[in-house]
C-alpha positions as CSV (number, residue, x, y, z in Angstrom):
1,X,-44.9,-8.3,-98.0
2,X,-45.5,-8.6,-94.2
3,X,-45.3,-5.3,-91.8
4,X,-46.4,-5.3,-87.6
5,X,-46.3,-2.3,-86.1
6,X,-46.3,-1.9,-82.4
7,X,-48.7,-4.6,-82.6
8,X,-50.2,-5.9,-79.3
9,X,-53.2,-8.2,-78.0
10,X,-54.5,-9.0,-74.6
11,X,-57.2,-11.4,-74.4
12,X,-58.2,-10.2,-70.6
13,X,-55.7,-9.5,-68.8
14,X,-53.4,-11.7,-70.5
15,X,-50.8,-9.7,-72.7
16,X,-50.4,-12.0,-75.4
17,X,-48.5,-9.9,-77.8
18,X,-46.2,-7.0,-76.5
19,X,-46.2,-3.7,-78.8
20,X,-44.2,-6.2,-82.0
21,X,-42.9,-4.7,-84.7
22,X,-41.1,-6.8,-87.8
23,X,-41.1,-6.7,-91.1
24,X,-41.2,-9.8,-93.9
25,X,-39.6,-8.8,-97.1
26,X,-40.7,-9.7,-100.7
27,X,-39.3,-12.6,-101.9
28,X,-37.6,-14.8,-99.0
29,X,-38.5,-17.4,-96.3
30,X,-38.7,-15.9,-92.9
31,X,-38.5,-17.6,-89.4
32,X,-41.0,-16.7,-86.6
33,X,-39.8,-18.7,-83.6
34,X,-40.3,-19.1,-79.7
35,X,-41.6,-21.7,-76.9
36,X,-45.4,-22.2,-76.9
37,X,-47.3,-19.9,-75.5
38,X,-44.5,-17.0,-77.0
39,X,-47.5,-15.3,-79.0
40,X,-46.6,-16.8,-82.6
41,X,-50.1,-18.2,-83.5
42,X,-51.8,-14.8,-82.1
43,X,-49.4,-13.0,-84.2
44,X,-50.3,-15.0,-87.0
45,X,-53.8,-15.2,-85.9
46,X,-53.8,-11.4,-86.3
47,X,-52.1,-11.3,-90.1
48,X,-55.0,-13.9,-91.1
49,X,-57.4,-11.2,-89.9
50,X,-58.7,-13.8,-87.8
51,X,-57.3,-12.1,-84.4
52,X,-58.3,-8.6,-83.7
53,X,-54.8,-6.7,-82.1
54,X,-56.0,-4.9,-79.3
55,X,-53.5,-1.8,-80.8
56,X,-51.0,-1.6,-83.7
57,X,-51.0,-2.0,-87.1
58,X,-51.0,-5.3,-89.2
59,X,-50.2,-4.7,-93.0
60,X,-50.4,-7.3,-94.9
61,X,-49.1,-7.1,-99.5
62,X,-49.7,-3.1,-98.6
63,X,-53.3,-3.2,-96.6
64,X,-54.1,-2.7,-93.6
65,X,-55.6,-5.8,-91.9
66,X,-58.6,-4.5,-90.0
67,X,-59.9,-2.0,-92.2
68,X,-59.2,-3.6,-95.8
69,X,-58.9,-7.5,-95.0
70,X,-60.2,-8.7,-98.2
71,X,-57.8,-6.9,-100.2
72,X,-54.8,-7.7,-97.5
73,X,-55.6,-10.9,-97.8
74,X,-56.4,-11.7,-101.7
75,X,-53.5,-13.0,-102.5
76,X,-52.4,-15.0,-99.5
77,X,-52.7,-18.5,-98.7
78,X,-52.3,-20.2,-95.2
79,X,-51.7,-23.2,-93.1
80,X,-53.1,-22.4,-89.6
81,X,-53.6,-24.4,-86.6
82,X,-55.0,-28.0,-87.6
83,X,-56.3,-27.7,-91.3
84,X,-60.1,-29.9,-90.9
85,X,-61.3,-31.8,-93.8
86,X,-64.1,-33.8,-94.7
87,X,-62.8,-37.9,-93.9
88,X,-65.9,-39.1,-96.0
89,X,-64.9,-37.3,-99.3
90,X,-61.8,-37.3,-101.7
91,X,-58.8,-35.0,-101.6
92,X,-59.6,-33.1,-105.3
93,X,-63.6,-32.7,-103.7
94,X,-62.4,-31.3,-100.5
95,X,-60.5,-28.6,-102.2
96,X,-63.3,-27.8,-104.6
97,X,-65.9,-27.3,-101.5
98,X,-62.7,-25.8,-99.3
99,X,-62.7,-23.2,-102.6
100,X,-65.8,-22.5,-102.8
101,X,-66.0,-20.8,-99.9
102,X,-64.3,-18.0,-101.1
103,X,-64.3,-18.2,-105.1
104,X,-65.3,-21.0,-107.6
105,X,-61.7,-22.6,-108.8
106,X,-61.5,-24.0,-111.9
107,X,-60.5,-27.9,-112.1
108,X,-57.5,-27.1,-113.9
109,X,-56.1,-25.1,-110.8
110,X,-57.3,-27.6,-108.8
111,X,-55.6,-30.8,-110.3
112,X,-52.5,-27.9,-110.9
113,X,-52.0,-27.4,-107.2
114,X,-52.7,-31.5,-106.4
115,X,-49.8,-31.9,-109.0
116,X,-48.0,-29.6,-107.2
117,X,-47.9,-30.9,-103.7
118,X,-47.4,-34.4,-105.0
119,X,-51.2,-35.8,-104.5
120,X,-51.8,-36.8,-108.1
121,X,-51.9,-40.7,-107.4
122,X,-53.9,-40.2,-104.7
123,X,-56.1,-37.1,-105.6
124,X,-59.3,-39.2,-105.8
125,X,-58.7,-41.2,-102.6
126,X,-61.4,-40.4,-99.9
127,X,-59.1,-38.0,-97.2
128,X,-59.7,-40.9,-94.5
129,X,-57.1,-43.4,-96.2
130,X,-54.6,-40.4,-96.5
131,X,-51.5,-40.5,-94.2
132,X,-50.1,-37.7,-92.0
133,X,-47.7,-36.1,-94.3
134,X,-50.9,-36.8,-97.0
135,X,-53.2,-34.3,-95.0
136,X,-49.9,-31.9,-94.7
137,X,-50.1,-32.0,-98.7
138,X,-53.3,-31.3,-98.7
139,X,-53.2,-28.8,-96.5
140,X,-50.6,-27.2,-98.9
141,X,-52.8,-28.2,-101.7
142,X,-55.5,-25.9,-100.4
143,X,-53.0,-22.7,-99.5
144,X,-52.2,-22.9,-102.7
145,X,-55.4,-22.3,-104.7
146,X,-55.6,-18.6,-104.4
147,X,-52.0,-18.5,-106.5
148,X,-50.5,-16.5,-103.6
149,X,-48.0,-14.3,-103.3
150,X,-47.6,-14.5,-99.9
151,X,-47.8,-18.2,-98.0
152,X,-48.2,-18.1,-93.8
153,X,-47.5,-21.4,-92.8
154,X,-48.0,-22.6,-88.6
155,X,-45.9,-25.7,-88.2
156,X,-46.5,-27.6,-91.8
157,X,-44.3,-30.3,-90.3
158,X,-46.0,-30.9,-87.2
159,X,-46.4,-34.7,-86.6
160,X,-44.6,-35.7,-89.7
161,X,-42.1,-38.3,-89.8
162,X,-38.4,-37.7,-91.1
163,X,-39.3,-38.5,-94.5
164,X,-42.3,-36.3,-94.6
165,X,-40.0,-33.5,-93.0
166,X,-37.5,-33.9,-95.8
167,X,-40.2,-34.4,-98.2
168,X,-42.1,-30.6,-96.8
169,X,-38.9,-28.8,-96.5
170,X,-38.3,-29.9,-100.5
171,X,-41.5,-28.7,-101.6
172,X,-41.0,-25.2,-99.8
173,X,-38.4,-25.0,-101.4
174,X,-39.5,-25.3,-104.5
175,X,-42.5,-23.3,-104.1
176,X,-40.1,-20.2,-103.3
177,X,-37.6,-20.8,-105.9
178,X,-40.3,-21.7,-109.1
179,X,-43.1,-19.1,-107.6
180,X,-41.4,-16.3,-106.0
181,X,-43.8,-16.7,-103.3
182,X,-42.6,-14.7,-100.2
183,X,-43.1,-17.0,-97.0
184,X,-43.7,-17.2,-93.5
185,X,-43.4,-19.7,-91.1
186,X,-43.8,-20.6,-87.8
187,X,-42.3,-24.2,-86.5
188,X,-40.4,-26.2,-83.4
189,X,-38.0,-27.8,-85.7
190,X,-35.0,-25.3,-85.2
191,X,-32.9,-27.5,-88.0
192,X,-35.7,-27.0,-90.5
193,X,-35.4,-23.4,-90.0
194,X,-32.0,-23.1,-90.1
195,X,-32.0,-25.0,-93.5
196,X,-35.0,-22.6,-94.9
197,X,-35.2,-19.5,-93.8
198,X,-33.4,-16.1,-94.7
199,X,-34.3,-14.0,-91.6
200,X,-36.2,-15.3,-88.3
201,X,-37.6,-13.7,-85.4
202,X,-37.2,-14.7,-81.9
203,X,-40.8,-14.1,-79.5
204,X,-40.6,-14.8,-76.0
205,X,-43.6,-14.4,-74.1
206,X,-45.3,-12.3,-76.5
207,X,-42.3,-10.1,-77.3
208,X,-40.1,-9.9,-80.1
209,X,-36.0,-10.5,-78.4
210,X,-34.5,-11.0,-81.8
211,X,-34.9,-10.1,-85.4
212,X,-32.1,-10.6,-87.9
213,X,-30.3,-12.7,-90.4
214,X,-29.6,-16.0,-90.2
215,X,-26.4,-15.6,-90.4
216,X,-26.7,-12.9,-87.4
217,X,-27.1,-16.2,-85.2
218,X,-24.1,-17.3,-85.5
219,X,-21.7,-16.4,-82.6
220,X,-19.1,-13.7,-83.4
221,X,-16.2,-15.4,-80.8
222,X,-14.8,-18.2,-82.2
223,X,-14.8,-20.8,-80.3
224,X,-12.7,-24.1,-80.5
225,X,-13.7,-27.6,-79.3
226,X,-11.0,-28.7,-77.1
227,X,-10.4,-32.4,-76.1
228,X,-7.1,-33.2,-73.3
229,X,-6.5,-35.5,-70.6
230,X,-7.4,-32.1,-67.7
231,X,-9.6,-29.5,-69.1
232,X,-9.8,-27.5,-66.3
233,X,-5.6,-27.8,-65.6
234,X,-5.8,-26.9,-69.4
235,X,-7.9,-24.1,-69.1
236,X,-6.5,-22.7,-66.1
237,X,-2.5,-22.6,-67.9
238,X,-4.5,-21.2,-70.9
239,X,-5.9,-18.2,-69.0
240,X,-2.8,-17.7,-67.1
241,X,-0.9,-17.7,-70.3
242,X,-3.3,-15.2,-71.5
243,X,-4.5,-17.5,-74.7
244,X,-8.1,-18.2,-74.1
245,X,-10.5,-14.9,-73.5
246,X,-13.2,-18.1,-71.9
247,X,-14.3,-21.4,-71.8
248,X,-17.4,-23.4,-71.4
249,X,-19.5,-26.9,-71.4
250,X,-16.3,-28.4,-70.2
251,X,-14.9,-28.5,-73.8
252,X,-15.1,-25.3,-75.5
253,X,-12.6,-22.1,-75.5
254,X,-12.5,-19.3,-77.0
255,X,-8.9,-17.8,-78.3
256,X,-7.5,-14.1,-77.3
257,X,-7.7,-12.0,-80.0
258,X,-5.3,-12.6,-82.5
259,X,-4.2,-16.3,-81.0
260,X,-4.5,-18.9,-83.4
261,X,-4.8,-23.0,-82.6
262,X,-1.6,-23.9,-83.1
263,X,-0.3,-21.6,-80.3
264,X,-2.9,-23.3,-78.3
265,X,-1.3,-26.6,-79.2
266,X,2.2,-25.9,-78.9
267,X,1.7,-24.6,-75.5
268,X,-0.5,-27.0,-74.6
269,X,2.6,-29.8,-75.7
270,X,5.6,-27.8,-74.0
271,X,3.0,-27.7,-71.0
272,X,2.8,-31.9,-70.8
273,X,-1.1,-31.7,-70.9
274,X,-2.2,-34.7,-73.0
275,X,-4.1,-33.4,-76.0
276,X,-6.3,-35.7,-78.3
277,X,-8.1,-33.3,-80.1
278,X,-8.2,-29.5,-81.1
279,X,-11.0,-28.2,-84.1
280,X,-13.9,-24.9,-84.8
281,X,-16.9,-25.5,-83.2
282,X,-19.6,-24.9,-85.4
283,X,-22.3,-23.0,-83.8
284,X,-26.1,-24.0,-84.7
285,X,-29.4,-22.1,-84.4
286,X,-30.1,-24.1,-81.8
287,X,-27.3,-22.8,-79.6
288,X,-28.4,-19.7,-80.6
289,X,-32.0,-19.9,-79.3
290,X,-31.0,-21.7,-76.4
291,X,-28.3,-19.1,-75.4
292,X,-31.0,-16.3,-76.0
293,X,-33.9,-18.2,-74.0
294,X,-31.3,-18.1,-70.9
295,X,-30.4,-14.6,-71.3
296,X,-33.8,-13.5,-71.3
297,X,-34.9,-15.9,-68.3
298,X,-31.8,-13.8,-66.0
299,X,-33.5,-10.9,-66.7
300,X,-36.7,-11.9,-65.9
């Protein structure tokens, strides 16, 4: 659905995106992650034909964007940067006007997307009376007007309260499930990405530093949380006995290959070291992302 091959973009002397290649398969919710200035918005701008690449190839829905932009974007809906609306007009009237810029949209289709995003009761209210969450829903409704096969969402939950974030997440999942949409999601909210996406790519200073299934972000090592009276003493004793391979954060140990938690417990008890808790540590996308960024800083 989306293919970027060795894409780069320079703004003057600044290299915003460098040799970026990625592929978004049909039917997936794909996450694009990175710090501010990592190149996410520039990459999305090139996908939407709003930013011209300096080099490489961008293909959307099978068409090269720079040479066949109309065909490439015909079945693409997007929320990109900050959607602008006419505050003095109703949500419905905004959708009518915005859709007319590309092609006339039947009233039935406009009503359909209004219901899809949950704005039915307020569609005829002026946009200036909308909450931030309702504006986000209106932006999503605009993106759905062309009956897209691909939806590109740049920070769709930005500025929403926890309830609004939850509602947006459920709406995105429903769109993917019931409409079969392919969705590219750029977000700073790692917990949302973790709950929504099947695959991710991580950008750092314009370069891709990771791409793969979300499951690949889980540590291969099995870390164990250890609460003891003296962690430094416990680590030293466990290392001397060959029961752990590593430790970190003042509370986590990585058992040596073939070593179970029961063996660690038995050893600590025999050594007279007070043990209050031992439990497997659940890895998170946030932990993976922060470690990845730390490694990039070390390399730099």
